[in-house]
C-alpha positions as CSV (number, residue, x, y, z in Angstrom):
1,X,-15.2,34.5,-36.0
2,X,-12.9,35.6,-32.9
3,X,-9.5,34.2,-33.0
4,X,-7.9,33.2,-29.4
5,X,-6.0,36.0,-27.5
6,X,-2.3,35.9,-27.4
7,X,0.8,36.4,-24.9
8,X,3.6,39.0,-25.5
9,X,5.5,36.0,-26.8
10,X,2.8,34.8,-29.5
11,X,1.7,31.8,-27.9
12,X,-2.1,31.1,-28.1
13,X,-4.3,30.9,-24.7
14,X,-7.3,28.4,-24.5
15,X,-10.7,29.0,-22.8
16,X,-9.0,28.2,-19.2
17,X,-6.3,30.8,-19.9
18,X,-3.6,28.3,-20.0
19,X,-0.7,28.4,-22.7
20,X,-1.2,26.4,-25.5
21,X,2.0,25.4,-27.1
22,X,1.2,23.6,-30.5
23,X,2.8,20.7,-32.1
24,X,5.3,22.6,-33.9
25,X,6.1,25.6,-31.5
26,X,7.4,22.4,-29.0
27,X,9.6,20.8,-31.5
28,X,10.7,23.7,-33.3
29,X,10.2,27.2,-33.2
30,X,10.1,27.4,-29.6
31,X,13.4,26.0,-28.8
32,X,15.6,26.3,-32.1
33,X,15.4,30.2,-31.3
34,X,17.0,30.2,-27.9
35,X,20.3,31.4,-27.9
36,X,23.7,29.7,-26.5
37,X,24.0,33.0,-23.6
38,X,20.5,31.7,-22.3
39,X,21.3,28.1,-21.3
40,X,19.6,28.3,-18.1
41,X,16.7,30.1,-19.2
42,X,16.4,27.9,-22.3
43,X,16.4,24.8,-19.4
44,X,13.8,26.3,-17.6
45,X,11.6,26.7,-20.6
46,X,12.0,23.3,-21.1
47,X,10.8,22.2,-18.1
48,X,7.9,24.9,-18.4
49,X,7.1,23.4,-21.9
50,X,6.7,20.1,-20.5
51,X,4.8,20.7,-17.4
52,X,2.3,23.4,-19.4
53,X,1.5,20.5,-21.7
54,X,1.0,18.2,-18.9
55,X,-1.6,20.3,-17.7
56,X,-3.3,21.4,-20.9
57,X,-3.5,17.5,-21.9
58,X,-4.1,16.0,-18.5
59,X,-7.4,13.5,-18.2
60,X,-8.8,15.3,-15.3
61,X,-8.6,18.9,-17.5
62,X,-12.0,17.9,-18.9
63,X,-15.3,16.2,-19.2
64,X,-15.6,12.3,-18.0
65,X,-17.0,11.2,-21.8
66,X,-13.9,12.8,-23.5
67,X,-10.9,11.5,-21.4
68,X,-10.5,8.6,-23.9
69,X,-9.7,11.3,-26.2
70,X,-7.7,13.6,-24.2
71,X,-5.4,10.8,-22.8
72,X,-4.2,10.0,-26.3
73,X,-3.5,13.6,-26.8
74,X,-1.3,13.3,-23.4
75,X,0.5,10.4,-24.4
76,X,1.4,11.5,-27.7
77,X,2.9,14.8,-26.4
78,X,4.8,13.0,-24.0
79,X,6.2,10.5,-26.3
80,X,6.7,13.0,-29.6
81,X,7.6,16.1,-27.5
82,X,8.3,15.6,-24.2
83,X,10.8,12.6,-24.5
84,X,13.3,14.2,-27.0
85,X,13.6,17.0,-24.8
86,X,14.6,14.9,-21.8
87,X,18.3,14.7,-22.9
88,X,18.8,18.3,-22.0
89,X,17.6,18.0,-18.7
90,X,20.0,15.3,-17.6
91,X,21.7,16.9,-15.2
92,X,18.9,16.8,-12.6
93,X,16.5,13.7,-13.9
94,X,16.8,10.9,-11.7
95,X,17.6,7.6,-13.5
96,X,16.9,5.0,-10.6
97,X,14.2,5.4,-7.8
98,X,13.0,3.4,-4.9
99,X,9.3,3.4,-5.1
100,X,6.9,2.3,-2.0
101,X,2.7,1.8,-2.4
102,X,0.6,1.9,0.2
103,X,-2.2,-0.6,-1.3
104,X,-5.0,0.7,1.6
105,X,-4.6,4.5,1.7
106,X,-7.5,6.6,0.0
107,X,-9.7,4.6,-2.2
108,X,-7.0,1.7,-2.3
109,X,-6.1,2.4,-5.7
110,X,-2.4,3.2,-5.4
111,X,-1.4,0.0,-7.0
112,X,-3.4,0.5,-9.6
113,X,-2.3,4.4,-10.1
114,X,1.1,3.4,-10.3
115,X,1.0,0.1,-12.5
116,X,-1.3,2.2,-14.9
117,X,-0.4,5.8,-15.1
118,X,3.0,6.1,-13.8
119,X,5.1,3.3,-14.3
120,X,4.5,3.5,-18.5
121,X,6.2,7.5,-17.9
122,X,9.0,6.1,-16.1
123,X,9.9,3.3,-18.1
124,X,9.5,5.5,-21.4
125,X,11.7,8.0,-19.7
126,X,14.5,5.3,-18.9
127,X,13.9,5.7,-15.3
128,X,14.5,2.2,-13.3
129,X,12.3,1.4,-10.4
130,X,12.4,-0.8,-7.5
131,X,8.8,-1.1,-6.2
132,X,7.9,-2.2,-2.5
133,X,4.3,-2.8,-1.5
134,X,3.9,-2.0,2.0
135,X,2.3,-4.7,4.4
136,X,2.1,-2.7,7.5
137,X,2.1,0.5,9.1
138,X,5.5,2.1,9.2
139,X,6.6,-0.6,7.0
140,X,8.4,2.1,4.4
141,X,9.5,4.0,7.7
142,X,11.7,1.1,9.1
143,X,12.9,-0.3,5.4
144,X,14.6,3.3,5.1
145,X,15.9,3.5,8.5
146,X,17.7,0.1,8.3
147,X,17.5,-1.8,5.2
148,X,17.3,0.1,2.3
149,X,20.7,0.7,0.2
150,X,20.0,4.4,-0.4
151,X,23.1,4.7,-2.6
152,X,21.8,2.7,-5.4
153,X,19.0,5.5,-6.0
154,X,18.6,9.1,-6.8
155,X,15.2,9.5,-5.0
156,X,12.4,8.0,-3.6
157,X,8.7,7.9,-4.6
158,X,5.8,7.6,-2.5
159,X,2.6,6.1,-4.0
160,X,-0.2,7.0,-1.2
161,X,-1.5,9.9,1.0
162,X,0.4,12.3,3.3
163,X,0.9,9.5,5.8
164,X,2.8,7.7,3.7
165,X,4.6,10.5,2.6
166,X,5.3,11.2,6.6
167,X,6.8,7.7,6.8
168,X,9.2,8.0,4.1
169,X,10.3,11.7,5.5
170,X,10.9,9.8,9.1
171,X,12.9,7.4,7.4
172,X,15.0,9.4,5.6
173,X,15.6,11.7,8.0
174,X,16.3,9.4,11.3
175,X,18.7,8.0,8.6
176,X,20.4,10.5,7.5
177,X,20.9,11.9,10.9
178,X,21.7,8.6,12.2
179,X,24.6,8.3,9.4
180,X,25.9,11.8,10.8
181,X,25.9,11.1,14.2
182,X,23.2,13.8,15.1
183,X,21.1,13.5,18.4
184,X,17.5,13.8,17.2
185,X,16.7,14.1,20.9
186,X,18.9,17.5,21.2
187,X,16.1,20.4,20.5
188,X,18.8,22.7,19.2
189,X,20.3,20.1,16.9
190,X,20.9,21.4,13.1
191,X,19.7,18.5,11.0
192,X,21.8,17.3,8.3
193,X,19.9,17.3,4.8
194,X,19.3,14.5,3.1
195,X,20.9,13.6,-0.5
196,X,17.9,12.2,-2.0
197,X,14.7,13.7,-3.2
198,X,10.9,12.8,-2.6
199,X,8.4,12.3,-5.0
200,X,4.9,12.0,-4.5
201,X,2.3,10.1,-6.4
202,X,-1.3,11.4,-4.8
203,X,-3.4,8.1,-3.9
204,X,-4.6,9.2,-0.6
205,X,-7.7,10.6,0.6
206,X,-7.0,14.0,0.4
207,X,-3.3,14.2,-0.6
208,X,-2.8,17.7,1.3
209,X,1.0,17.9,0.8
210,X,1.1,16.9,-2.8
211,X,-1.8,19.7,-3.8
212,X,0.3,22.4,-1.8
213,X,3.6,21.8,-3.3
214,X,2.1,21.0,-6.7
215,X,-0.9,22.8,-7.2
216,X,-2.9,19.5,-8.4
217,X,-3.8,16.2,-7.1
218,X,-2.8,14.7,-10.3
219,X,-0.6,11.7,-10.5
220,X,0.4,11.9,-14.4
221,X,1.5,15.8,-13.5
222,X,3.4,14.3,-10.2
223,X,4.9,12.0,-12.5
224,X,6.2,14.5,-15.0
225,X,7.6,16.5,-12.1
226,X,10.0,13.2,-11.3
227,X,10.4,12.8,-14.6
228,X,12.0,16.0,-15.8
229,X,13.6,16.3,-12.1
230,X,12.0,19.4,-11.1
231,X,13.0,20.3,-7.2
232,X,11.2,22.2,-4.7
233,X,12.8,22.9,-1.4
234,X,10.9,22.2,2.0
235,X,11.1,23.1,6.0
236,X,10.8,20.4,8.4
237,X,9.7,20.7,12.1
238,X,11.2,19.3,14.9
239,X,8.8,18.3,17.9
240,X,9.9,17.8,21.3
241,X,8.9,16.8,24.5
242,X,11.2,17.3,27.9
243,X,14.3,17.0,25.2
244,X,12.8,13.3,23.8
245,X,12.4,13.8,20.1
246,X,8.6,12.8,19.1
247,X,8.0,13.5,15.4
248,X,8.9,15.6,12.5
249,X,6.3,17.8,10.8
250,X,5.9,19.5,7.4
251,X,2.6,20.6,7.0
252,X,0.3,20.7,10.3
253,X,0.5,20.6,14.1
254,X,-2.9,20.9,15.7
255,X,-4.0,20.9,19.5
256,X,-7.6,21.2,20.5
257,X,-10.0,20.9,17.7
258,X,-8.1,19.3,15.3
259,X,-6.2,16.8,17.6
260,X,-9.7,16.0,18.7
261,X,-11.0,15.3,15.5
262,X,-8.1,12.7,15.1
263,X,-8.2,11.1,18.0
264,X,-12.1,10.6,17.6
265,X,-11.6,9.4,14.2
266,X,-8.7,6.9,15.1
267,X,-11.7,5.0,17.1
268,X,-13.8,4.9,13.4
269,X,-10.9,3.4,11.3
270,X,-13.8,0.8,9.7
271,X,-15.8,3.9,8.3
272,X,-12.7,4.5,6.1
273,X,-12.1,8.3,4.7
274,X,-15.8,9.4,5.9
275,X,-14.6,8.8,9.6
276,X,-13.0,12.1,9.3
277,X,-15.9,14.2,8.5
278,X,-18.2,12.6,11.0
279,X,-16.0,13.1,13.6
280,X,-15.2,16.6,13.1
281,X,-18.6,17.1,13.3
282,X,-19.3,15.4,16.7
283,X,-16.0,17.5,18.0
284,X,-17.8,20.5,16.8
285,X,-20.9,19.8,18.2
286,X,-19.0,19.3,21.5
287,X,-16.3,22.2,20.9
288,X,-13.9,21.9,24.2
289,X,-11.4,24.4,24.9
290,X,-8.1,24.0,26.4
291,X,-6.0,26.3,28.9
292,X,-2.3,26.7,28.7
293,X,0.4,29.1,27.4
294,X,1.9,29.9,24.1
295,X,5.5,31.0,24.0
296,X,6.9,31.5,20.8
297,X,9.9,33.4,18.9
298,X,8.6,35.6,16.0
299,X,10.5,35.4,12.9
300,X,12.6,38.4,11.2
301,X,10.6,41.1,9.6
302,X,11.7,40.4,6.4
303,X,10.1,36.9,6.3
304,X,6.7,38.6,5.6
305,X,4.0,38.3,7.4
306,X,0.9,35.3,7.5
307,X,-1.4,38.0,6.4
308,X,0.2,40.0,3.3
309,X,-1.5,37.5,1.1
310,X,1.9,37.0,-0.7
311,X,1.5,33.0,-1.8
312,X,4.4,30.4,-2.3
313,X,4.7,30.3,-5.7
314,X,7.8,29.3,-8.3
315,X,10.4,31.7,-8.4
316,X,8.7,32.7,-4.2
317,X,10.8,35.9,-3.5
318,X,10.5,35.3,0.0
319,X,12.0,31.8,0.1
320,X,14.4,32.8,-2.6
321,X,15.8,35.6,0.1
322,X,16.2,33.1,3.1
323,X,18.3,31.0,0.7
324,X,20.1,33.4,-0.9
325,X,21.7,34.5,2.6
326,X,24.1,31.2,3.3
327,X,24.6,33.1,6.8
328,X,21.2,33.6,7.7
329,X,20.9,30.7,9.8
330,X,24.0,31.6,11.7
331,X,22.5,35.3,12.4
332,X,19.2,34.0,13.3
333,X,20.7,31.6,15.7
334,X,23.6,34.6,17.5
335,X,20.1,36.9,17.3
336,X,18.1,34.4,19.1
337,X,20.8,33.5,22.0
338,X,21.9,37.4,22.4
339,X,18.3,38.6,22.6
340,X,17.0,36.6,25.8
341,X,13.9,38.9,25.7
342,X,13.0,38.2,22.3
343,X,10.2,35.7,23.0
344,X,6.5,36.3,22.9
345,X,4.1,34.9,25.9
346,X,0.1,34.0,25.4
347,X,-1.9,33.0,28.1
348,X,-5.6,32.1,27.3
349,X,-8.2,29.3,26.7
350,X,-8.2,27.8,23.1
351,X,-10.3,26.0,20.9
352,X,-7.2,25.4,18.8
353,X,-3.4,25.7,18.6
354,X,-2.3,25.5,14.9
355,X,1.2,25.5,13.4
356,X,1.1,25.3,9.6
357,X,4.5,25.0,7.9
358,X,2.7,25.1,4.5
359,X,-0.5,26.1,3.2
360,X,-2.0,22.8,3.7
361,X,-4.3,23.5,0.8
362,X,-6.5,20.8,-0.7
363,X,-9.1,20.9,-3.5
364,X,-12.3,21.4,-0.6
365,X,-9.8,24.2,1.0
366,X,-8.2,26.2,-2.0
367,X,-6.4,28.4,0.3
368,X,-5.6,26.0,2.9
369,X,-5.5,26.6,6.5
370,X,-2.5,29.5,6.1
371,X,-2.8,30.7,2.7
372,X,0.7,32.5,2.8
373,X,2.6,30.2,4.3
374,X,6.0,29.9,2.7
375,X,7.5,26.2,1.7
376,X,11.0,26.9,2.2
377,X,11.4,30.3,4.5
378,X,12.6,28.4,7.9
379,X,9.3,29.7,9.6
380,X,5.8,28.1,10.6
381,X,2.8,30.1,11.0
382,X,1.2,29.7,14.6
383,X,-2.7,30.0,14.6
384,X,-4.2,30.8,18.0
385,X,-8.1,30.2,17.9
386,X,-9.4,31.5,21.5
387,X,-12.6,30.6,23.3
388,X,-15.5,31.6,21.2
389,X,-19.3,31.0,20.6
390,X,-20.0,27.7,18.6
391,X,-21.3,30.0,15.6
392,X,-18.3,32.2,15.3
393,X,-16.1,29.1,15.4
394,X,-18.2,27.6,12.4
395,X,-18.1,31.0,10.4
396,X,-14.1,30.6,10.8
397,X,-14.3,27.1,9.5
398,X,-16.6,27.8,6.6
399,X,-14.2,30.5,5.7
400,X,-11.5,27.9,5.0
401,X,-13.5,26.9,1.7
402,X,-14.0,30.7,0.4
403,X,-11.1,31.7,-1.9
404,X,-12.5,35.6,-1.0
405,X,-12.4,35.3,2.6
406,X,-9.8,36.1,5.1
407,X,-10.2,33.2,7.9
408,X,-8.0,35.4,10.5
409,X,-10.2,38.2,10.3
410,X,-11.5,37.4,13.5
411,X,-11.2,39.1,17.0
412,X,-10.9,35.5,18.7
413,X,-8.0,34.7,15.8
414,X,-4.5,35.7,16.0
415,X,-1.7,34.2,13.6
416,X,2.3,34.6,14.0
417,X,5.0,33.8,11.8
418,X,7.5,32.2,14.0
419,X,10.8,30.1,14.2
420,X,9.9,28.3,17.5
421,X,7.2,28.0,19.9
422,X,6.4,25.9,23.2
423,X,3.0,25.1,24.8
424,X,2.6,24.3,28.1
425,X,-1.1,22.9,29.0
426,X,-2.8,24.5,32.4
427,X,-4.3,22.3,35.0
428,X,-6.3,24.2,37.1
429,X,-7.6,23.2,41.0
430,X,-10.9,23.9,41.7
431,X,-12.3,24.2,44.9
432,X,-16.0,23.5,44.0
433,X,-18.1,23.6,41.0
434,X,-20.1,26.3,42.1
435,X,-16.6,28.6,41.7
436,X,-16.6,28.1,38.2
437,X,-16.5,31.1,35.9
438,X,-18.2,29.1,33.0
439,X,-21.4,27.5,32.7
440,X,-22.0,23.8,33.8
441,X,-21.4,21.4,31.1
442,X,-19.3,23.1,28.7
443,X,-15.8,22.2,30.0
444,X,-14.3,18.6,30.0
445,X,-13.5,19.3,34.1
446,X,-14.8,15.7,35.1
447,X,-17.8,14.6,37.2
448,X,-19.7,16.8,39.4
449,X,-18.3,17.0,43.1
450,X,-19.7,17.5,46.5
451,X,-19.0,21.3,46.8
452,X,-16.6,20.7,50.0
453,X,-14.6,18.2,47.2
454,X,-11.5,19.7,45.8
455,X,-10.3,18.0,42.7
456,X,-8.1,18.7,39.4
457,X,-9.2,19.4,35.8
458,X,-7.4,16.5,33.8
459,X,-9.1,17.8,30.2
460,X,-6.4,18.1,27.9
461,X,-6.2,17.4,24.1
462,X,-3.5,15.2,21.8
463,X,-1.7,16.7,19.3
464,X,-2.3,16.2,15.6
465,X,1.2,16.0,13.7
466,X,0.6,15.6,10.1
467,X,-2.1,13.0,10.7
468,X,-0.4,11.2,13.4
469,X,-1.5,11.8,17.1
470,X,1.1,12.7,19.8
471,X,-0.4,12.1,23.5
472,X,2.3,14.6,25.4
473,X,0.2,18.2,25.4
474,X,3.1,20.1,26.6
475,X,5.5,20.3,23.5
476,X,8.7,22.3,22.1
477,X,8.8,22.9,18.2
478,X,11.4,24.1,16.1
479,X,11.5,25.1,12.7
480,X,15.1,24.1,11.0
481,X,16.8,27.1,9.5
482,X,18.1,25.3,6.9
483,X,15.4,23.8,4.1
484,X,16.0,19.9,5.2
485,X,14.4,18.0,2.5
486,X,13.7,18.6,-1.5
487,X,10.8,17.4,-3.2
488,X,10.3,16.3,-7.2
489,X,8.0,19.5,-7.5
490,X,7.6,23.1,-8.5
491,X,4.8,25.1,-7.8
492,X,3.4,26.3,-11.4
493,X,0.2,27.5,-10.1
494,X,-2.8,26.3,-8.0
495,X,-4.8,24.5,-10.7
496,X,-8.7,24.5,-9.4
497,X,-11.6,23.6,-11.1
498,X,-13.5,22.2,-8.2
499,X,-17.0,23.6,-7.2
500,X,-17.3,25.3,-4.0
501,X,-19.9,24.1,-1.5
502,X,-20.5,26.9,0.6
503,X,-22.3,25.1,3.3
504,X,-19.6,22.0,3.8
505,X,-16.4,22.3,5.5
506,X,-14.2,19.2,4.4
507,X,-12.8,18.0,8.1
508,X,-10.6,15.3,6.3
509,X,-8.6,17.9,4.5
510,X,-6.0,17.7,7.4
511,X,-6.2,14.0,8.6
512,X,-6.9,11.9,5.1
513,X,-3.4,10.7,5.5
514,X,-4.2,6.6,4.7
């Protein structure tokens, strides 16, 4: 009989390669041997033990018929092992939370998930909550902007999908800027970070932001991150049009293909989450391209490269290096002002123009849109997909579902790590259809006119901004120099046991926000 393998510190590994702490180790040996001069490491170790326990006992870890037993083990672990350790983490733990529940997101189970899985943990941990069930779109945003008494709370929790998170983000950011007299319509304005952290309890269609920041879409795991007071800084992009503020973005900005999918899906909301896949197929079959100019300010060399395969994890050295230099933002701004020729400009015909401020990973796309994007480095990864054949674009999409493939390894795809970028669409004047360089029917340049007729192209896409449509094609995007918001999260590892379907691409993993 073979014994379980051990780590250098004597902990055993289970079949999945996860650390397994016994009851005795958690209550005794693993803590008593810590010395006083290692207080910082000890606190970090406590959090790690709590969270490894969550992953080991999580009801989503084993087969359906065993979940009853596994749930009992989890609550035993939480009540007998985790709760006694919480006073030692009191400095960062929240004591009062404002909770918003979207009852319509995903499979409409947000309220049930909170009441059955999350609320009992909060009560046991001594966290008081004020719960608001939203009644309409932007209910949470409007309440945070004007009515909520934020001084009463240590954080805000959203129970829903990425759209619900976007509402809370916009509400908190706008409220903070208003309180500090920051003009959001100024593209170069430096946002003031909000003092409240945001927690995400996943209850949406795909929960891209939760998966990309926590590593799993398990509500209990997210709740434990909130209970122990974990913190994860996060960049926020500002989007403007002609010096008018439009939106904030923390995950995906997509023009062309992803914008068209979202616009098409809005006309099929009655289909529920299935509308994203259906709209994706329809958009793929038409496969429009859009002409324009992309201008961008590249990030410094020490910020890494989108293709360096250095993924953002707990203790990410790229993000820590950026945060450790207090004057980095000032240096970057001075460099930006002095180097007027530092901007690059690319003109072309694009199927998709994407900006990823995080990996945008989800269970169906484990690596995400940009696997090496970082959460708090003050940059965004700009991905340009030029006009290509339908087959080549399908190959590009297919690689998002394959952990081993490089989705940027195509001649028609280029990616840049940038601090700012602008997009200006081009509207061509055409003298006659016969003079078009492209075959008829492959563009949306309008109806066929007689040869003597002069007409203008009005074909344009929309921007997909974290699942919300922006109808202005010409935009200016700035990644804020300092991490603007902090999540209740910590990236331990990407926990994925999802079977890969080599012939399917989930178009909704960028759009499943409600």
